ZALO-887453 format. One line per field, with one value per residue (C-alpha): residue in three letters; x, y, z. Coordinates in steps of 0.2 Angstrom, whole numbers, plus 5000, padded with zeros to 4 digits. Example, Ala and Ser with C-alpha at 12.3 -4.5 7.8 and 13.67 -1.06 7.14 Angstrom:
<kolzas>
residuo	Ala / Ser
c1	5062 / 5068
c2	4978 / 4995
c3	5039 / 5036
</kolzas>
This chain:
<kolzas>
residuo	Unk / Unk / Unk / Unk / Unk / Unk / Unk / Unk / Unk / Unk / Unk / Unk / Unk / Unk / Unk / Unk / Unk / Unk / Unk / Unk / Unk / Unk / Unk / Unk / Unk / Unk / Unk / Unk / Unk / Unk / Unk / Unk / Unk / Unk / Unk / Unk / Unk / Unk / Unk / Unk / Unk / Unk / Unk / Unk / Unk / Unk / Unk / Unk / Unk / Unk / Unk / Unk / Unk / Unk / Unk / Unk / Unk / Unk / Unk / Unk / Unk / Unk / Unk / Unk / Unk / Unk / Unk / Unk / Unk / Unk
c1	4784 / 4775 / 4784 / 4775 / 4779 / 4764 / 4764 / 4758 / 4749 / 4733 / 4721 / 4699 / 4693 / 4677 / 4675 / 4687 / 4699 / 4721 / 4722 / 4735 / 4740 / 4747 / 4759 / 4758 / 4776 / 4771 / 4786 / 4792 / 4776 / 4765 / 4747 / 4742 / 4727 / 4718 / 4716 / 4708 / 4709 / 4695 / 4703 / 4703 / 4717 / 4728 / 4727 / 4747 / 4757 / 4763 / 4747 / 4738 / 4750 / 4753 / 4734 / 4734 / 4743 / 4732 / 4722 / 4729 / 4735 / 4715 / 4712 / 4729 / 4723 / 4705 / 4707 / 4715 / 4698 / 4700 / 4718 / 4725 / 4742 / 4752
c2	4828 / 4818 / 4805 / 4790 / 4778 / 4764 / 4753 / 4737 / 4734 / 4717 / 4708 / 4712 / 4696 / 4700 / 4718 / 4708 / 4723 / 4724 / 4738 / 4750 / 4768 / 4778 / 4793 / 4807 / 4819 / 4836 / 4850 / 4843 / 4842 / 4823 / 4817 / 4800 / 4790 / 4776 / 4765 / 4753 / 4745 / 4730 / 4712 / 4694 / 4689 / 4684 / 4700 / 4706 / 4712 / 4726 / 4731 / 4733 / 4743 / 4756 / 4755 / 4759 / 4774 / 4783 / 4781 / 4791 / 4803 / 4806 / 4807 / 4820 / 4830 / 4834 / 4849 / 4854 / 4849 / 4832 / 4831 / 4821 / 4832 / 4825
c3	4605 / 4620 / 4629 / 4633 / 4644 / 4647 / 4664 / 4667 / 4654 / 4662 / 4653 / 4661 / 4653 / 4661 / 4649 / 4636 / 4634 / 4637 / 4652 / 4657 / 4664 / 4650 / 4656 / 4643 / 4648 / 4640 / 4643 / 4658 / 4663 / 4665 / 4662 / 4666 / 4658 / 4662 / 4644 / 4636 / 4620 / 4616 / 4611 / 4612 / 4626 / 4609 / 4603 / 4597 / 4609 / 4599 / 4591 / 4611 / 4616 / 4601 / 4604 / 4620 / 4614 / 4602 / 4619 / 4627 / 4612 / 4609 / 4627 / 4630 / 4615 / 4619 / 4633 / 4648 / 4657 / 4655 / 4662 / 4677 / 4679 / 4693
</kolzas>
């Protein structure tokens, strides 16, 4: 199971989306993903965080060629 940590979540009003850096730690190796989720500025914070996490997990499961390794 991966350990997931969200960076600071910011709202980008120009594109209407929340953005955050999401770190996924798998077996002691951290992979970092830039994630975003579209929605209104008053979107539920829990929903935003869950959506950003799902975005990172989808990116993490796409294969080693797209990983950013730290």
